C-alpha positions in Angstrom: -35.5 -10.4 -4.8 -33.2 -8.8 -2.1 -30.1 -6.7 -3.0 -26.8 -8.6 -2.9 -25.5 -7.1 0.4 -28.7 -8.3 2.2 -28.3 -11.8 0.8 -24.7 -11.9 2.1 -25.4 -10.4 5.6 -24.9 -13.8 7.3 -21.8 -14.8 5.3 -18.6 -14.4 7.3 -14.9 -14.3 6.2 -11.7 -14.6 8.2 -9.7 -11.4 8.2 -5.9 -11.2 8.7 -6.3 -11.1 12.5 -8.2 -14.4 12.4 -11.6 -12.8 13.3 -14.8 -13.8 11.4 -16.4 -10.6 10.1 -19.2 -10.0 7.6 -17.9 -10.5 4.0 -19.2 -7.1 2.9 -17.3 -5.4 5.8 -14.1 -7.3 4.8 -14.6 -6.3 1.1 -15.0 -2.7 2.2 -11.7 -2.8 4.1 -10.0 -4.4 1.1 -11.5 -1.7 -1.2 -10.1 1.0 1.0 -6.6 -0.7 1.0 -6.8 -0.9 -2.8 -7.8 2.7 -3.3 -4.9 3.9 -1.0 -2.4 1.8 -3.0 -3.8 3.2 -6.3 -3.5 6.8 -5.0 0.1 6.1 -3.8 1.4 4.5 -7.0 -1.0 6.1 -9.5 -1.6 2.7 -11.2 -4.6 0.5 -11.6 -5.6 -2.3 -9.2 -8.3 -5.0 -9.0 -10.7 -6.2 -6.3 -12.2 -9.6 -6.8 -15.1 -11.2 -4.8 -16.0 -14.8 -5.4 -19.1 -16.4 -3.8 -19.2 -20.2 -4.0 -22.5 -21.9 -3.2 -23.2 -25.6 -3.0 -25.9 -27.8 -1.6 -25.4 -29.0 2.0 -27.3 -31.1 4.5 -31.0 -30.9 5.1 -31.7 -28.6 2.2 -29.3 -25.8 3.4 -26.8 -24.2 1.2 -23.0 -23.9 2.0 -21.9 -20.4 1.0 -18.2 -19.5 0.9 -16.8 -16.1 0.1 -13.4 -15.0 -1.0 -12.2 -11.5 -1.4 -8.8 -10.6 -3.0 -7.1 -7.5 -4.2 -4.3 -7.0 -6.6 -2.6 -3.8 -5.5 -0.4 -1.8 -7.8 3.3 -1.6 -6.8 5.8 1.1 -7.3 9.0 0.8 -9.2 11.7 -1.2 -7.4 14.3 1.0 -5.7 17.3 1.7 -7.8 20.7 3.4 -7.3 22.2 5.8 -9.7 25.9 4.9 -10.1 28.6 5.7 -12.6 31.1 3.4 -14.3 34.8 3.9 -13.9 37.2 3.2 -16.8 38.1 0.0 -15.0 34.5 -1.2 -15.1 33.6 -0.5 -11.4 30.5 1.2 -10.1 30.9 4.3 -7.9 28.4 6.7 -6.3 30.1 9.9 -7.5 30.6 10.8 -11.1 34.3 10.2 -11.7 34.4 12.9 -14.4 33.5 15.6 -12.0 36.0 17.4 -9.8 35.5 17.0 -6.0 34.7 20.3 -4.2 36.0 20.8 -0.7 32.8 22.1 0.8 32.6 23.0 4.5 29.5 23.5 6.7 29.0 27.1 7.8 28.2 27.4 11.5 24.8 28.9 12.3 25.1 32.4 13.6 24.2 33.0 17.2 20.8 34.6 17.6 20.4 37.8 19.5 17.5 38.1 21.9 15.9 41.5 22.0 13.6 42.5 24.8 10.6 44.5 23.9 9.5 47.3 26.2 5.8 47.7 26.9 
């Protein structure tokens, strides 16, 4: 009995670019994509590989492969807003006083020549 990857050497699957590539190569690409998403979001994911085999003509077998991943996703973006007494939403806390802050200009840098 051969290992699974040797039995699937001739099985091809279409990638997102429309190219037919070996199913194990495609599964490897999807695994890397899944691992990156798991690292990014610190949540679990799943890779599923399905191999369908049915009899075909002249004693051959028709083998079809499917590879899918379920990547974790992060929390949807949200805005932190405050409610006003009138029931409106605003970006600044209405209970806090506004400060009149001004940018301080960057001081000019003095170039010093070094004598050798």
